N, C-alpha and C positions, 0 to 999 in steps of 0.2 A: 262292785264299782271300784275302779282303780283309785288309789290314793293320789294325792297331789304329786308326790315324788314320782310315782309310777307314770303319771301323765307327763311330767317334765322329762323323765328318762326316755319315754317313747318319742317325744318331740325332738330330743337331741339325736336319737337313733335315726329318725326319719331325715333330719337335716344332714347327718353324716352320710347316709345312703345316697341322698340327692347330690351331695358334694362329690362322692366317689363316682357316681354315674356321669357327672359333668366332666370330671378328669378323664374318664375313659373315652368320652365323646371327643374331647379336645386332643388327646394324645393317641387315640386308637386302641391302646391297651392301658391298663392301670399301671402307671410307673411306680417305681419303688418309693414308698413314703419314708423319707429320712427322719423327719421329726414332725410332730403335730402338737397342737395346743387347743385348749378350751379357754375362752375368755368369756366371762359372764358379768352382767350387771345385776346387782341385787338391791331390792328395796325391802326394808325390814323395820321392825320396832323392837326395842328391848322388851324382855319378858315383863308383863304387867304394865307397860307403857302404852298410853293411848295416843294415836296421831292427833295433830291439831285439826281444827275445824275444816280446813280446805285441803288437807293432805291425807293420803291413804297410808303413808308410811313416814316415819320420822328420820330415817337414815338411808343413804344410798352408798353402795360400795361396788367397786370393780375388783374382780379376782381372776386369777389365771393359773393354769397348771399346764406343764409341758411334759412330753414324753422323754425329753432330754433335760437333765438337771444342771447342765453347764450354763452359767449366767451369760456368757458371750453368745451362746446359741440362742438363748431366749431373747436377749436384747436385739440380736440381728434379725430374728424372725419377726419380732414386733415392729422394728423399724421398717422392714420391707413391706409388711402388711399395711402400715400407716402410709408409706410412700405410694403403694398401689391404690389405697383408698382415696388419697388426695389427688391422684393423677386424673387426667381427662380421658384416659383410655378406657 
């Protein structure tokens, strides 16, 4: 039986595969990927800490990692993703 981490890694790999398939369908061939990012939301409790009565976790966090470490690249990519997410297109 796979561990929770193995399940999460498999789910991420599946999502990446679907994303690349979609890019190929849109552009005809897979274009060069200049930079990529992973953005994740986490829910967690500190070691030994119990969640409150109506909550499953006591803390929420957003984290991200980029293939390019330059801050201006990271900010630009996040801004463009937010603009696309907020657009009507």
